[in-house]
C-alpha positions as protocol buffer text, in pm:
chain_id: "A"
residue {
  index: 1
  type: MET
  ca { x: -8716 y: 3092 z: -1546 }
}
residue {
  index: 2
  type: ASP
  ca { x: -8947 y: 2854 z: -1710 }
}
residue {
  index: 3
  type: TYR
  ca { x: -9263 y: 2700 z: -1485 }
}
residue {
  index: 4
  type: LEU
  ca { x: -9519 y: 2372 z: -1568 }
}
residue {
  index: 5
  type: LEU
  ca { x: -9858 y: 2402 z: -1445 }
}
residue {
  index: 6
  type: SER
  ca { x: -10012 y: 2139 z: -1209 }
}
residue {
  index: 7
  type: GLY
  ca { x: -10352 y: 2056 z: -1136 }
}
residue {
  index: 8
  type: GLU
  ca { x: -10424 y: 1703 z: -1051 }
}
residue {
  index: 9
  type: GLY
  ca { x: -10664 y: 1604 z: -780 }
}
residue {
  index: 10
  type: GLY
  ca { x: -10942 y: 1912 z: -832 }
}
residue {
  index: 11
  type: GLY
  ca { x: -10700 y: 2097 z: -652 }
}
residue {
  index: 12
  type: ARG
  ca { x: -10576 y: 2468 z: -705 }
}
residue {
  index: 13
  type: THR
  ca { x: -10326 y: 2508 z: -1024 }
}
residue {
  index: 14
  type: ARG
  ca { x: -9971 y: 2499 z: -872 }
}
residue {
  index: 15
  type: LYS
  ca { x: -9682 y: 2665 z: -1033 }
}
residue {
  index: 16
  type: TYR
  ca { x: -9355 y: 2454 z: -1043 }
}
residue {
  index: 17
  type: TYR
  ca { x: -9062 y: 2640 z: -1132 }
}
residue {
  index: 18
  type: HIS
  ca { x: -8712 y: 2512 z: -1301 }
}
residue {
  index: 19
  type: LEU
  ca { x: -8402 y: 2689 z: -1447 }
}
residue {
  index: 20
  type: THR
  ca { x: -8383 y: 2684 z: -1787 }
}
residue {
  index: 21
  type: GLU
  ca { x: -8020 y: 2631 z: -1942 }
}
residue {
  index: 22
  type: LYS
  ca { x: -7984 y: 2997 z: -1980 }
}
residue {
  index: 23
  type: GLY
  ca { x: -8099 y: 3078 z: -1665 }
}
residue {
  index: 24
  type: GLY
  ca { x: -7820 y: 2819 z: -1563 }
}
residue {
  index: 25
  type: ARG
  ca { x: -7516 y: 2962 z: -1720 }
}
residue {
  index: 26
  type: GLU
  ca { x: -7658 y: 3346 z: -1589 }
}
residue {
  index: 27
  type: LEU
  ca { x: -7679 y: 3240 z: -1248 }
}
residue {
  index: 28
  type: LYS
  ca { x: -7321 y: 3104 z: -1248 }
}
residue {
  index: 29
  type: GLU
  ca { x: -7192 y: 3422 z: -1457 }
}
residue {
  index: 30
  type: LYS
  ca { x: -7399 y: 3610 z: -1131 }
}
residue {
  index: 31
  type: ARG
  ca { x: -7274 y: 3436 z: -908 }
}
residue {
  index: 32
  type: ALA
  ca { x: -6916 y: 3457 z: -978 }
}
residue {
  index: 33
  type: GLU
  ca { x: -6956 y: 3834 z: -1006 }
}
residue {
  index: 34
  type: TRP
  ca { x: -7079 y: 3828 z: -645 }
}
residue {
  index: 35
  type: ASP
  ca { x: -6787 y: 3605 z: -526 }
}
residue {
  index: 36
  type: ARG
  ca { x: -6546 y: 3869 z: -739 }
}
residue {
  index: 37
  type: TYR
  ca { x: -6782 y: 4163 z: -569 }
}
residue {
  index: 38
  type: THR
  ca { x: -6748 y: 4004 z: -178 }
}
residue {
  index: 39
  type: ARG
  ca { x: -6341 y: 3988 z: -245 }
}
residue {
  index: 40
  type: ALA
  ca { x: -6275 y: 4294 z: -356 }
}
residue {
  index: 41
  type: VAL
  ca { x: -6479 y: 4453 z: -98 }
}
residue {
  index: 42
  type: SER
  ca { x: -6313 y: 4240 z: 152 }
}
residue {
  index: 43
  type: ARG
  ca { x: -5954 y: 4344 z: 85 }
}
residue {
  index: 44
  type: VAL
  ca { x: -6081 y: 4660 z: 75 }
}
residue {
  index: 45
  type: LEU
  ca { x: -6188 y: 4668 z: 425 }
}
residue {
  index: 46
  type: GLU
  ca { x: -5883 y: 4462 z: 576 }
}
residue {
  index: 47
  type: GLY
  ca { x: -5685 y: 4769 z: 385 }
}
residue {
  index: 48
  type: GLY
  ca { x: -5581 y: 4565 z: 60 }
}
residue {
  index: 49
  type: SER
  ca { x: -5618 y: 4706 z: -293 }
}
residue {
  index: 50
  type: VAL
  ca { x: -5919 y: 4577 z: -489 }
}
residue {
  index: 51
  type: LEU
  ca { x: -5703 y: 4542 z: -794 }
}
residue {
  index: 52
  type: ASP
  ca { x: -5560 y: 4268 z: -576 }
}
residue {
  index: 53
  type: ASP
  ca { x: -5937 y: 4047 z: -704 }
}
residue {
  index: 54
  type: PHE
  ca { x: -5800 y: 4120 z: -1018 }
}
residue {
  index: 55
  type: PHE
  ca { x: -5477 y: 3937 z: -987 }
}
residue {
  index: 56
  type: ALA
  ca { x: -5672 y: 3590 z: -834 }
}
residue {
  index: 57
  type: ASP
  ca { x: -5904 y: 3643 z: -1137 }
}
residue {
  index: 58
  type: TYR
  ca { x: -5605 y: 3641 z: -1370 }
}
residue {
  index: 59
  type: MET
  ca { x: -5461 y: 3370 z: -1240 }
}
residue {
  index: 60
  type: ASP
  ca { x: -5767 y: 3172 z: -1186 }
}
residue {
  index: 61
  type: GLN
  ca { x: -5852 y: 3207 z: -1589 }
}
residue {
  index: 62
  type: ALA
  ca { x: -5464 y: 3099 z: -1629 }
}
residue {
  index: 63
  type: MET
  ca { x: -5477 y: 2821 z: -1414 }
}
residue {
  index: 64
  type: GLU
  ca { x: -5778 y: 2698 z: -1524 }
}
residue {
  index: 65
  type: GLN
  ca { x: -5607 y: 2598 z: -1840 }
}
residue {
  index: 66
  type: VAL
  ca { x: -5316 y: 2369 z: -1679 }
}
residue {
  index: 67
  type: ARG
  ca { x: -5469 y: 2014 z: -1709 }
}
residue {
  index: 68
  type: TRP
  ca { x: -5169 y: 1921 z: -1492 }
}
residue {
  index: 69
  type: ARG
  ca { x: -5334 y: 1998 z: -1139 }
}
residue {
  index: 70
  type: ARG
  ca { x: -5014 y: 1892 z: -923 }
}
residue {
  index: 71
  type: ALA
  ca { x: -4857 y: 2199 z: -1125 }
}
residue {
  index: 72
  type: ARG
  ca { x: -5103 y: 2519 z: -1056 }
}
residue {
  index: 73
  type: PRO
  ca { x: -5045 y: 2617 z: -728 }
}
residue {
  index: 74
  type: ALA
  ca { x: -4625 y: 2642 z: -808 }
}
residue {
  index: 75
  type: LEU
  ca { x: -4743 y: 2834 z: -1119 }
}
residue {
  index: 76
  type: ALA
  ca { x: -4968 y: 2980 z: -977 }
}
residue {
  index: 77
  type: GLN
  ca { x: -4747 y: 3156 z: -744 }
}
residue {
  index: 78
  type: GLU
  ca { x: -4507 y: 3190 z: -1041 }
}
residue {
  index: 79
  type: LEU
  ca { x: -4744 y: 3394 z: -1201 }
}
residue {
  index: 80
  type: ARG
  ca { x: -4854 y: 3570 z: -874 }
}
residue {
  index: 81
  type: THR
  ca { x: -4461 y: 3684 z: -835 }
}
residue {
  index: 82
  type: HIS
  ca { x: -4424 y: 3805 z: -1186 }
}
residue {
  index: 83
  type: LEU
  ca { x: -4743 y: 4044 z: -1163 }
}
residue {
  index: 84
  type: LEU
  ca { x: -4602 y: 4202 z: -814 }
}
residue {
  index: 85
  type: ASP
  ca { x: -4257 y: 4272 z: -979 }
}
residue {
  index: 86
  type: GLN
  ca { x: -4469 y: 4414 z: -1259 }
}
residue {
  index: 87
  type: ARG
  ca { x: -4677 y: 4624 z: -1100 }
}
residue {
  index: 88
  type: ASP
  ca { x: -4387 y: 4718 z: -847 }
}
residue {
  index: 89
  type: ALA
  ca { x: -4179 y: 4835 z: -1159 }
}
residue {
  index: 90
  type: CYS
  ca { x: -4454 y: 5055 z: -1247 }
}
residue {
  index: 91
  type: LEU
  ca { x: -4508 y: 5189 z: -872 }
}
residue {
  index: 92
  type: ALA
  ca { x: -4098 y: 5263 z: -943 }
}
residue {
  index: 93
  type: GLN
  ca { x: -4191 y: 5441 z: -1252 }
}
residue {
  index: 94
  type: GLY
  ca { x: -4390 y: 5683 z: -1042 }
}
residue {
  index: 95
  type: MET
  ca { x: -4763 y: 5506 z: -1125 }
}
residue {
  index: 96
  type: SER
  ca { x: -5067 y: 5502 z: -885 }
}
residue {
  index: 97
  type: GLN
  ca { x: -5121 y: 5152 z: -700 }
}
residue {
  index: 98
  type: THR
  ca { x: -5420 y: 5139 z: -946 }
}
residue {
  index: 99
  type: GLU
  ca { x: -5276 y: 5207 z: -1233 }
}
residue {
  index: 100
  type: ALA
  ca { x: -4966 y: 5020 z: -1168 }
}
residue {
  index: 101
  type: GLU
  ca { x: -5165 y: 4744 z: -1117 }
}
residue {
  index: 102
  type: ALA
  ca { x: -5348 y: 4749 z: -1392 }
}
residue {
  index: 103
  type: GLU
  ca { x: -5060 y: 4766 z: -1650 }
}
residue {
  index: 104
  type: SER
  ca { x: -4942 y: 4503 z: -1480 }
}
residue {
  index: 105
  type: LEU
  ca { x: -5221 y: 4276 z: -1602 }
}
residue {
  index: 106
  type: ARG
  ca { x: -5225 y: 4445 z: -1954 }
}
residue {
  index: 107
  type: GLN
  ca { x: -4821 y: 4399 z: -2048 }
}
residue {
  index: 108
  type: MET
  ca { x: -4879 y: 3995 z: -1848 }
}
residue {
  index: 109
  type: GLY
  ca { x: -5127 y: 3966 z: -2194 }
}
residue {
  index: 110
  type: ASP
  ca { x: -5481 y: 3723 z: -2225 }
}
residue {
  index: 111
  type: PRO
  ca { x: -5502 y: 3486 z: -1914 }
}
residue {
  index: 112
  type: VAL
  ca { x: -5625 y: 3242 z: -2085 }
}
residue {
  index: 113
  type: GLU
  ca { x: -5364 y: 3254 z: -2381 }
}
residue {
  index: 114
  type: VAL
  ca { x: -5132 y: 3284 z: -2086 }
}
residue {
  index: 115
  type: GLY
  ca { x: -5285 y: 2978 z: -1941 }
}
residue {
  index: 116
  type: THR
  ca { x: -5231 y: 2775 z: -2251 }
}
residue {
  index: 117
  type: GLN
  ca { x: -4873 y: 2851 z: -2316 }
}
residue {
  index: 118
  type: LEU
  ca { x: -4775 y: 2721 z: -1925 }
}
residue {
  index: 119
  type: ASP
  ca { x: -5005 y: 2440 z: -2024 }
}
residue {
  index: 120
  type: ARG
  ca { x: -4757 y: 2380 z: -2315 }
}
residue {
  index: 121
  type: VAL
  ca { x: -4465 y: 2352 z: -2117 }
}
residue {
  index: 122
  type: HIS
  ca { x: -4580 y: 2217 z: -1796 }
}
residue {
  index: 123
  type: ARG
  ca { x: -4761 y: 1925 z: -1881 }
}
residue {
  index: 124
  type: PRO
  ca { x: -4654 y: 1570 z: -1766 }
}
residue {
  index: 125
  type: ALA
  ca { x: -4391 y: 1387 z: -1990 }
}
residue {
  index: 126
  type: PRO
  ca { x: -4523 y: 1031 z: -2107 }
}
residue {
  index: 127
  type: GLN
  ca { x: -4353 y: 736 z: -1965 }
}
residue {
  index: 128
  type: TRP
  ca { x: -4227 y: 586 z: -2217 }
}
residue {
  index: 129
  type: GLY
  ca { x: -4070 y: 325 z: -2108 }
}
residue {
  index: 130
  type: MET
  ca { x: -4441 y: 181 z: -1917 }
}
residue {
  index: 131
  type: LEU
  ca { x: -4588 y: 246 z: -2233 }
}
residue {
  index: 132
  type: ALA
  ca { x: -4336 y: -25 z: -2426 }
}
residue {
  index: 133
  type: LEU
  ca { x: -4352 y: -268 z: -2132 }
}
residue {
  index: 134
  type: VAL
  ca { x: -4702 y: -248 z: -2245 }
}
residue {
  index: 135
  type: GLY
  ca { x: -4669 y: -328 z: -2609 }
}
residue {
  index: 136
  type: LEU
  ca { x: -4396 y: -590 z: -2524 }
}
residue {
  index: 137
  type: LEU
  ca { x: -4664 y: -767 z: -2329 }
}
residue {
  index: 138
  type: LEU
  ca { x: -4989 y: -677 z: -2573 }
}
residue {
  index: 139
  type: CYS
  ca { x: -4739 y: -879 z: -2887 }
}
residue {
  index: 140
  type: SER
  ca { x: -4625 y: -1125 z: -2637 }
}
residue {
  index: 141
  type: GLY
  ca { x: -4964 y: -1239 z: -2563 }
}
residue {
  index: 142
  type: PHE
  ca { x: -5088 y: -1211 z: -2926 }
}
residue {
  index: 143
  type: PHE
  ca { x: -4806 y: -1436 z: -2993 }
}
residue {
  index: 144
  type: ILE
  ca { x: -4857 y: -1699 z: -2712 }
}
residue {
  index: 145
  type: GLN
  ca { x: -5277 y: -1684 z: -2834 }
}
residue {
  index: 146
  type: ALA
  ca { x: -5111 y: -1692 z: -3226 }
}
residue {
  index: 147
  type: THR
  ca { x: -4926 y: -1984 z: -3138 }
}
residue {
  index: 148
  type: VAL
  ca { x: -5222 y: -2192 z: -2877 }
}
residue {
  index: 149
  type: MET
  ca { x: -5477 y: -2150 z: -3159 }
}
residue {
  index: 150
  type: GLN
  ca { x: -5215 y: -2290 z: -3432 }
}
residue {
  index: 151
  type: GLN
  ca { x: -5205 y: -2604 z: -3229 }
}
residue {
  index: 152
  type: LEU
  ca { x: -5551 y: -2605 z: -3194 }
}
residue {
  index: 153
  type: GLY
  ca { x: -5635 y: -2560 z: -3528 }
}
residue {
  index: 154
  type: ARG
  ca { x: -5831 y: -2306 z: -3479 }
}
residue {
  index: 155
  type: VAL
  ca { x: -5605 y: -2024 z: -3696 }
}
residue {
  index: 156
  type: GLN
  ca { x: -5784 y: -1916 z: -3913 }
}
residue {
  index: 157
  type: PRO
  ca { x: -6148 y: -1799 z: -3756 }
}
residue {
  index: 158
  type: TYR
  ca { x: -5986 y: -1669 z: -3444 }
}
residue {
  index: 159
  type: MET
  ca { x: -5742 y: -1446 z: -3580 }
}
residue {
  index: 160
  type: PRO
  ca { x: -5881 y: -1133 z: -3713 }
}
residue {
  index: 161
  type: THR
  ca { x: -6130 y: -1119 z: -3412 }
}
residue {
  index: 162
  type: VAL
  ca { x: -5812 y: -1099 z: -3207 }
}
residue {
  index: 163
  type: ILE
  ca { x: -5658 y: -846 z: -3417 }
}
residue {
  index: 164
  type: VAL
  ca { x: -5927 y: -595 z: -3394 }
}
residue {
  index: 165
  type: SER
  ca { x: -5985 y: -663 z: -3011 }
}
residue {
  index: 166
  type: ILE
  ca { x: -5624 y: -583 z: -3002 }
}
residue {
  index: 167
  type: LEU
  ca { x: -5643 y: -279 z: -3209 }
}
residue {
  index: 168
  type: LEU
  ca { x: -5939 y: -159 z: -3012 }
}
residue {
  index: 169
  type: GLY
  ca { x: -5798 y: -162 z: -2697 }
}
residue {
  index: 170
  type: VAL
  ca { x: -5431 y: 13 z: -2785 }
}
residue {
  index: 171
  type: ALA
  ca { x: -5716 y: 320 z: -2951 }
}
residue {
  index: 172
  type: ALA
  ca { x: -5875 y: 349 z: -2580 }
}
residue {
  index: 173
  type: MET
  ca { x: -5566 y: 282 z: -2413 }
}
residue {
  index: 174
  type: ALA
  ca { x: -5356 y: 594 z: -2605 }
}
residue {
  index: 175
  type: ALA
  ca { x: -5729 y: 783 z: -2563 }
}
residue {
  index: 176
  type: VAL
  ca { x: -5713 y: 769 z: -2188 }
}
residue {
  index: 177
  type: TYR
  ca { x: -5342 y: 777 z: -2159 }
}
residue {
  index: 178
  type: LEU
  ca { x: -5274 y: 1084 z: -2435 }
}
residue {
  index: 179
  type: GLY
  ca { x: -5649 y: 1297 z: -2465 }
}
residue {
  index: 180
  type: ASP
  ca { x: -5751 y: 1559 z: -2275 }
}
residue {
  index: 181
  type: TYR
  ca { x: -6038 y: 1420 z: -2015 }
}
residue {
  index: 182
  type: THR
  ca { x: -6023 y: 1733 z: -1860 }
}
residue {
  index: 183
  type: LEU
  ca { x: -6275 y: 1840 z: -2109 }
}
residue {
  index: 184
  type: LEU
  ca { x: -6556 y: 1600 z: -1995 }
}
residue {
  index: 185
  type: GLY
  ca { x: -6550 y: 1798 z: -1634 }
}
residue {
  index: 186
  type: ARG
  ca { x: -6585 y: 2054 z: -1790 }
}
residue {
  index: 187
  type: ARG
  ca { x: -6857 y: 1970 z: -1971 }
}
residue {
  index: 188
  type: ARG
  ca { x: -7056 y: 1749 z: -1637 }
}
residue {
  index: 189
  type: SER
  ca { x: -7388 y: 1748 z: -1843 }
}
residue {
  index: 190
  type: PHE
  ca { x: -7237 y: 1534 z: -2146 }
}
residue {
  index: 191
  type: SER
  ca { x: -7042 y: 1330 z: -1923 }
}
residue {
  index: 192
  type: MET
  ca { x: -7387 y: 1284 z: -1663 }
}
residue {
  index: 193
  type: GLY
  ca { x: -7595 y: 1176 z: -2006 }
}
residue {
  index: 194
  type: TRP
  ca { x: -7391 y: 815 z: -2014 }
}
residue {
  index: 195
  type: ALA
  ca { x: -7447 y: 736 z: -1683 }
}
């Protein structure tokens, strides 16, 4: 927490408080901790297990790694099914409920690594036909421009500008189509700085 003193107009000195960057991160962590705690208490009051919430936290961490949002619900359900199957197998071996749930999480591994692997497997396939059509239209547009400029006698000074513009356009299209722009959403302060 940081503050600013102000005493304009001869009145009392006032303090205006605001969160520092470190304070904002700590607040976010504490809110997440509070949310986990309240969900766990609610589950216990409803007759469930505290570790069911850890399954949810595990799945949330794993799904944050998956960039294709439409695949997340199905992947989360599949991951939960695997966790429950592992828990049931541990229960069949004679473990307590708590031990079985903890062991199933341990066996599944690091949620970030699991999510990263799921992201690699369940990424939407590029539409190569559409990209080929865009490339064909781009080339035909270039040749039409070159032909028109040649007939007008402006080929030499005009062509380098056209070629550079086309290359910049292709690079921008490739960055948008193939790039991981979800990083901008995670770095909200970075993206807001552009606006």
